[in-house]
N, C-alpha and C positions, 0 to 999 in steps of 0.2 A: 504494501500499500504506499509505503513511504517513498517508493522510486516513482510512483505515478504522480504523486504530489511534487515531487521534485522536477519532474519532466514538465508539469503544468506550470509550474513556477517560473522556472527557467525559460521555457517555451514562451510564457507570457511577457518576460521581460524582452526576449529576442523578437517577439512579434511588434511590441511597442517601439522597439528601436528601429525595426525595418519599416514600421509605419511612418516614423518621423523622417526617416531618410526617404521614403516614398514622397511625403508632403515636401520635403526639400528639392530633389532631384526631378520627380514627375510633375509635381504640382507646381514646381518653381516658387516655393514659399521659403526665402532665406530665413533660416533661424536666428533668433537673437541670442545673447550672451547665457540667459537663464535657460534658453532652450539646450544650449550645449551643455550646459550644467546638469540637465535632467537626464541626459544620455549616458553619460559616463558609468552611474550606477548600474543602470541596464546592462550595460556590456558587461560589466563585473558579475552581475547576477547570473548572465548566461554562462560565463565561463565558471563560475562557482557551481553552477548545476552540473556541468559537464564533470569536473572533479568529483562533485558529491555522489555521482553515479558509480564512480570506481573506487573511492576512498571512504571505508566505513566510519561511522561515526556521526554526532549529532552538530559537531562544531560547523561544518561546513554549510548546513540547512540554516543554523542561525547566523552565520556570515551571511547568506543570501538575503535573509529577511532583514539584516542591517542595510544591504545595499537596496534593496526595495524601500524601506522606510526612509533611506537617505533621499532617493530620486521622488518619492511621495513628498517629503518634506519640502524639496525645492519647487515641486509642483505646486504645492499650497502657497509657497511664498511667492511663486510668480503669480499665481490667480490673485493674490493681495494686492501685487503691483499693478496687475491688469485692471482692477477693480477700483484703484485708487485708494485703497485701505491704508498703504504705506508706500514709501519711495522705493524705487528700485536702485539698483547699482548706478553710479554716476560716472563710471569710467568704462571705456570700452578698450579692447585689445586691438592692435593693428601690427602689421608686418613690417620689416624694416624698410626705409626709404632711401637709404644712401645710393648716391650714383644716379639719382633722377634730376633731370633739369626741371626748373619751375614748371615749365609747360608739361612735361611727362607727369609730375607730381600733381597738378591740378586735373589732368586728364584721369589719372587714376583715382583722385578723390571722387570726380564727377561720375565715374563709372561705377563705384562701390554702392551697393544697394544700403538705403538706411533702413534698418530694422530697429523698432524701438520696443523694449521689453512691455511697455505699459499700453500696446495697442493689440488687440485682438484680430489675427489675420483670419481665423476660421473658427466657428462654433457650432456645436449641435445641441439642440434642447438647451439653449442659453448657457451652455458650459464651452469654455475655451479648450483647445488642446492641453494647456497645463492643468485645467481642472480634472479633464478625463484623466491624464496621467496621474494626478494625485490619487483620486478614486481608485483606478486600477491598480495603481502601485500598493496602495494600502490592503487591497485583497490579495495581492501576491504575497505580501508580506506574510498574511495569515496563512497562506498554503506554506510557506517555508516554515513557519512555527508549527504547523501541524504535521508536517515531514519530520521535523527535529523532536517533537513530542512522542509521536509514533516510535521513532528509533530509541528514544530513551526507554520507552514502555517496554520494548522488546529485550532490552540489555538488563 
């Protein structure tokens, strides 16, 4: 039973990550900084899931739950930024600009997509992608915890 729960939890994170990449590359919706932050724990959870299928014990499922809770937390924070409940990060990251002429630099700036963390580019049933990620990830965390508890009861 715990193996099914691990596959569902890790597969759920992989599916959410693939969905985000689909919105980015197929739907041409550039992600903001907080969107990227939500992706990293999903990748970690998918990798943890693979390891948890071959390495026995409850530690890895608990780490999977932690990863799911991390992305859920960032998703909830992002939702608050989108709804104006609090301010988001004021800084953005950018690549190096050395070796560019002023005209090339201006061209690069003008061609870069402007993606704001406080704007909702897509929603379903009045919830943004960040909100859906938070809800789904909390559910995935419950699957991870159920898997870990099932393992602990067996030993």
